[in-house]
C-alpha positions in Angstrom: 99.5 32.4 49.3 97.3 32.7 46.2 93.6 32.4 46.5 91.6 30.9 43.8 88.6 32.8 42.8 85.8 31.1 40.8 84.3 32.9 37.8 80.5 33.0 38.2 79.0 30.9 35.4 77.2 32.4 32.6 73.3 32.4 33.4 71.3 29.9 31.6 69.6 31.2 28.5 65.9 31.6 29.5 64.6 31.0 26.1 66.6 28.0 25.2 64.2 25.2 24.3 64.5 22.2 26.5 64.7 18.5 25.6 62.8 15.9 27.4 63.1 12.4 26.9 60.1 9.8 27.4 60.1 6.1 27.8 59.3 4.3 24.4 56.0 2.5 24.5 54.2 0.6 21.9 50.2 0.7 21.7 47.6 -1.0 19.7 44.7 1.3 19.2 41.2 1.0 17.6 39.3 3.8 15.6 36.4 5.2 17.5 35.7 8.2 15.5 36.6 9.6 12.1 36.0 13.3 11.2 36.9 15.1 7.9 38.4 18.4 9.2 38.8 19.5 5.4 38.3 17.7 2.2 41.9 16.6 2.4 42.4 16.3 6.1 40.9 13.4 8.1 41.0 13.2 12.0 40.8 9.9 13.8 40.0 9.3 17.3 41.9 6.1 18.5 41.1 4.4 21.8 43.2 2.0 23.9 46.0 1.9 26.6 47.2 5.3 26.9 48.9 5.0 30.4 52.1 6.8 30.6 51.6 8.8 27.4 53.3 12.3 27.3 53.7 14.9 24.8 54.9 18.2 26.1 56.0 20.0 22.8 53.9 21.1 20.0 56.3 19.5 17.6 56.3 16.0 18.9 55.8 13.2 17.0 54.6 9.6 17.2 55.6 6.8 14.9 52.5 5.1 13.1 53.0 1.7 11.7 51.4 0.4 8.5 51.8 -3.3 8.2 52.1 -5.2 4.9 48.6 -6.7 3.5 47.8 -9.8 5.2 49.8 -9.0 8.6 47.8 -8.6 11.5 48.9 -5.2 13.3 50.3 -6.3 16.6 52.8 -4.5 19.1 56.3 -5.8 18.8 59.0 -6.2 21.5 61.3 -3.3 21.9 65.0 -4.2 21.6 68.4 -2.1 21.7 67.6 -0.8 18.2 63.9 -0.2 18.7 60.9 -2.1 17.6 61.8 -5.5 16.7 59.7 -7.2 13.9 59.6 -10.9 12.4 60.8 -11.3 9.2 58.4 -10.3 6.4 56.2 -8.4 9.0 58.1 -5.3 9.2 55.5 -2.2 8.5 56.0 1.0 6.9 56.4 3.9 9.5 55.4 7.5 9.4 55.5 10.4 11.9 52.5 12.1 13.1 51.9 14.8 15.6 49.6 14.0 18.7 46.9 16.7 18.0 44.6 15.8 21.2 44.7 13.1 23.6 43.2 12.2 27.3 45.4 9.7 29.1 42.4 8.9 31.7 39.8 8.3 29.0 42.3 6.3 26.9 42.1 8.2 23.5 44.4 10.1 21.0 43.6 11.9 18.0 45.7 12.1 14.8 45.2 14.2 11.5 46.1 12.5 8.2 46.5 14.3 4.7 44.6 12.6 2.1 47.0 13.0 -0.8 46.4 9.7 -2.6 49.5 7.7 -2.3 51.7 6.0 0.1 50.9 3.8 3.0 49.7 6.3 5.6 47.2 8.0 3.2 46.1 4.7 1.9 45.3 3.6 5.4 43.6 6.8 6.3 41.5 6.5 3.1 40.5 3.0 3.7 40.0 2.9 7.5 36.7 2.6 9.2 35.4 2.3 12.9 37.0 -0.6 14.2 40.3 -0.4 12.4 43.5 -0.7 14.2 46.7 1.2 14.3 49.9 0.6 16.2 51.7 3.6 17.3 54.8 4.2 19.3 56.3 7.2 21.3 56.8 10.2 21.3 60.5 9.4 22.4 61.1 12.9 23.4 59.8 16.5 23.4 61.2 19.7 22.4 59.7 22.3 24.9 59.9 25.9 23.7 59.5 28.5 26.6 56.9 30.9 26.6 59.5 33.7 26.8 59.6 35.2 23.3 58.2 38.4 22.3 56.5 36.9 19.5 56.3 33.7 17.4 56.5 32.9 13.7 54.9 29.7 12.4 55.1 28.8 8.6 54.3 25.5 6.8 52.2 23.6 4.2 49.4 21.2 5.2 51.4 18.5 6.5 52.5 21.0 9.4 48.9 21.9 10.2 48.5 19.6 13.1 51.8 20.9 14.9 51.1 24.5 13.9 47.5 24.4 15.0 48.4 22.7 18.4 51.1 25.6 19.0 48.6 28.2 18.2 46.1 26.7 20.6 48.9 26.1 23.3 50.4 29.5 23.6 49.3 31.8 26.5 46.8 34.4 26.2 48.1 37.7 24.3 51.3 35.8 22.9 51.6 37.4 19.3 51.7 34.9 16.6 52.2 35.4 12.9 51.3 32.4 11.0 51.6 32.0 7.4 50.2 28.5 5.9 50.3 27.0 2.4 47.2 25.0 1.4 45.7 23.8 -1.9 42.6 26.3 -1.7 40.1 28.0 0.5 38.4 24.7 1.5 41.6 23.5 3.1 41.8 26.3 5.4 41.3 25.5 9.1 40.5 27.9 12.2 41.6 27.7 15.6 40.2 28.6 19.0 43.1 30.4 20.9 43.5 33.2 23.3 46.7 34.2 21.8 46.9 37.3 19.5 47.0 35.3 16.3 47.6 36.8 12.7 46.8 34.0 10.4 47.3 34.0 6.8 46.8 31.2 4.3 48.3 31.1 0.9 46.8 28.9 -1.6 48.4 26.8 -4.4 45.4 26.6 -6.7 46.8 23.9 -8.7 50.6 24.6 -8.3 52.6 21.6 -7.5 53.1 21.1 -3.7 56.6 21.3 -2.8 57.7 23.0 -5.9 56.7 26.7 -5.4 57.8 30.0 -3.9 54.5 30.9 -2.2 55.5 30.8 1.3 58.9 32.3 0.7 57.3 35.0 -1.1 54.7 35.9 1.7 57.5 36.1 4.2 59.4 38.3 2.1 56.7 40.7 2.1 55.4 40.4 5.6 56.0 42.9 8.3 57.4 41.2 11.3 56.7 42.4 15.0 59.5 43.9 17.1 61.5 41.8 19.5 62.9 38.5 19.8 61.0 35.7 18.0 60.9 32.1 18.0 60.3 30.5 14.5 58.6 27.0 13.6 58.9 26.0 10.0 57.7 22.7 8.9 56.6 21.0 5.6 58.6 20.1 2.4 62.2 19.9 3.2 63.7 22.3 0.6 60.9 24.8 1.4 61.8 24.7 5.0 65.5 25.2 4.4 64.8 28.1 1.9 62.6 29.9 4.7 65.2 29.2 7.4 67.9 30.8 5.3 65.5 34.0 4.4 65.1 34.4 8.1 68.7 34.3 9.1 70.3 35.8 6.1 67.7 38.4 5.2 65.5 39.0 8.5 68.1 39.0 11.3 66.9 36.1 13.0 68.7 33.9 15.6 69.6 30.6 14.3 69.2 29.1 17.8 65.4 30.4 17.9 64.6 28.7 14.5 63.1 25.1 14.2 62.9 24.0 10.6 61.6 20.5 10.1 61.4 18.7 6.4 58.2 16.5 7.0 58.7 15.3 3.7 60.9 15.8 0.5 59.7 16.1 -3.0 60.1 12.8 -4.8 61.4 10.9 -1.8 59.4 8.5 0.3 59.3 8.7 3.9 61.9 11.7 4.4 62.1 13.5 7.6 64.9 16.3 8.2 65.3 18.6 11.3 67.5 21.9 11.2 
C-alpha cells in the first residue's frame, strides 16, 4: 500500500504587498479650512460624516467629484457599476490621496496642485470656506509591509501627498531615499518623520512638466543603499514607466517590489495608470 505524502507549501512572502478591500461610501463634505502649503499646493480640510472611513496604504486614493456648473453637489446612489448620476448631472472625477483624517472628529485633508486648468484645479482655485465636495472611497488599500531593508520614493508634485504620507508613516530608522521633481525651491515640502530620510529635490526651472528627464537622470546617478528595496514611483505616466524600466533593467530591482503609478499623462485628461 502506498502512502501519500503532502509536500510542504512554500512559505508566504513576508514582503508581499497586501490588498484590502473597503466598502464604497459617498460623502458630502464641507470646506472648513484652506492652507497654501506652497504657492502651487493647496490643502483643504473638509468636514462631515466620516464614519467607516479607512485608508491603510499611503497610495490609497479617493474619488473627488466635480459637478457641472449649476448642478448642486450631492451624493448619488451606488449601483452595480458604482455611482449612479442623473442625465446631465454626471460630474468629472479625479483621484486624490487622503493626506490626514480623523474619523471621530469628522474631517479629512486633501492636497490639490494648482496648475491652472481642469475641473479639480479650477475647483481648488475658487473654493472657499463653506464650499462643498463629494468624495467616494477608498475602494481598497495596498499595504506594503515594513519588511524591506530600504525604500525608494520618486515622483513629481502630483505624487507629493502620497510620498509625504509614506515618509511620515514608515517606522523609526527605516532608510528612505526620496527624489522629487518640483518647479522650484518654493515648491519644496518638508516632512516630520522618525525614518532615516534622505530627501532630494530636483527643479524644473521652466522645463515642461512631464516632458523632461530630471528624475531619471537623478536616479541614474544616485547611490543606492544595500539590501532589498521597495520602490514607489508616481506622477506623469511616461516618466513613471521610464523610472520603473531603469530600476528593473539597470539597477537590479525585483519587479514585484515596484509600484509605478501614472497619476497623469502628458496631453491626456483624467489619465491614471498603475504598473
